[in-house]
N, C-alpha and C positions, 0 to 999 in steps of 0.2 A: 504494499500499499504506499505509494508514492506521496509525499507531503509537498504541497504548494502554499505559499502564503499570499494573501491579498496584496495588491499593488499599492494600497493607500492612496487612492484618488485625492488630490488636494482638497482640503476642506474649503468651503465656500463655492465649489464648483456647482453650476446650474445642472439640474437633473436633465440629462439627454432625453429628448422626445423619442417615442417608439410607436410603431403600429405593427402589432403582432397578433397571430391568431391564438385563441384560447382552445381548450380541449373540446369545446363544442363547435368549433369552426367559426367562431364569431371574431371580428377584429376588435382588439383593445387597444386604446391609445392612453398616454399618460394624461392628456387633456380630459379624459372621461372622468377623471378623479379630481377636478378643479375645486370642489368644495372641501377637500381633505384638510384637516388641521395638521397633519405631518404625513410622511410617506415613508414606508419601508419597502425598498426594492431588494429582492434577494435572488441570487443566482443558486439554483439548487438542481438536482437531477434525481432520478429514481435509484440508481445503482451505487452511488458513492458510499462507503461505509461511514464517512464523517457525517453525511446527511442523515443516513439511517439512524446514526447514534443519537441524533438531536430531534429527529422528526416529531415524536409524540410531545415533547416540550414545545417545539415550535408551533404545532397546531394549537395548543393551549394558550401560548403567549399571544399569537396572532389574533385569536378570538377575542382575548381580553382587550387588545388595543383597538381592534376594529370597532368594538363597542364604544370606545372613546373618541372615534373620529380619524383614526389613522387608516390611510389607504394602504393596503397590503397587497404587493404584486409579486409573484414568483416567476422566474424566467428560467427556462431550460435552453441552454445553448449547444449541449453536446451533439456530436455527430451520430445519428441514429444508424448510419450505415455500419458503422464500427461498433456502436453499443446499441443494439436493438431494443434493449430494456429501457432506453431513453426515449423511444419513439412516441409520437403523439398518442398512439393507441394505448400504450403502457403508461403514459402520463395520466390519461383519463382514468384507467382502471386504478391507479394509485390515488388519485385525487378522490375518487369514490370511496375507496377502501378507508381512507384516513379522513373522510368528510371535510376536505379542504373547503373553507369558506372564502378563500381568496382566489383570484384568477390565476391560473397556472398556464403561462404562455410559452410558445415554442418559437425560439430565435433561430429560424432555418438558416438564415444567411450568416449568423453569428456576428452581424454588424452591431447589434445592441450591446453585446458583450464587450465589443471592442470600444464602443463609445464610453461605456462604464469603466473601461479598463479592468472588467472582471477577469479573475485569474483562477479562481478555485471554487469548488462546491463544498460547503456553502460559502458565499461572499455576500456580506450585508452592507446595505447603504441606507442610512436614515437622513431624510431631507425635511427641512422645516416647512411651514406653510407657504413660504415663498419659493419652495423647491430649491433651496440652496443646501448643499451637503453640510451636515453637522456631525455626523458620525459615520465611519467605515471601520469595520473591525470585527472581532470575534463575538460570538453570542455569549460566550462564557469560557472558562479555562478546561471545561470537560472535553475529553477527547476519547475515541475508542480505546479502551484498555487502560485509562487512567482512573483514579478514584475521586477525581473532583466533581463537585455537585454539578449536575446538568440542569441548571435553574435559570439559564438565560440572563444572569445578573448583569452583564455588560450591556446587552441589547435592550433589556428592559429599563435600565437606568437612562440610556440614550433616548428612548422613546418618552419617557416621563419628562425629561428635560426638554425635549423638542415640543411636547404638548404644551408644556408651561412656559415655553418661549424663554428658557433659561439657558445660559451658556453651558456647553458641554467641554470638559477638559480636552485640549488637542492632544494629550497624552493618551493615545488609543492603540490597543494591541491588534495586530493584523489577524483576520481570520485565517484558519488553516484548514485545508482539505485536499481533496483530489483535484489535480489541474483539470480545467475545462478541456473537454476532447474535441480538439480543433480538426477540422477537415484538413486532410493533406494538402499542403500549399496555401492554406488559409490562416496559418498561425500569425498572430499580431507581432509587432516588433517588441513588445515588452515580455513575450513569452520566452 
């Protein structure tokens, strides 16, 4: 299980726009969530052990913060030709199994992952109501095989601060996970 760290997109970056298909074949855009009080955009997939490790906690945390006005959007940018378990069909099955209440979008071109400089799964980005990046980093210190609590401590704190429009310390720890599975020849310069 190879480890990759988040690229730590500069704080204050405006959320890149996107137009991606969800698991039901509908197009979703960032502007569809214009009334959000904050935004959590996360790059996940079905097969990564790091995502599997946090999946149940992630579902609970996202439900909690969606109820408070946070727009939660999950994006899968992996190449389904090489990783069929990350195909749109499998994404839909997983979303139903775990009762995702957030849109799970497929980034077929991988352009959205590049725009966000996403590097790993999971990779978390929190934006304030003006869609400016206030947090990019780990969900918590829990990893497959360690004994740290899987409680979303870091992500939860960032979302609370974003909702309360309070500053978040720029000392943030990068997310760690499996690298995004880029199509051959489509790897970004930061890979």
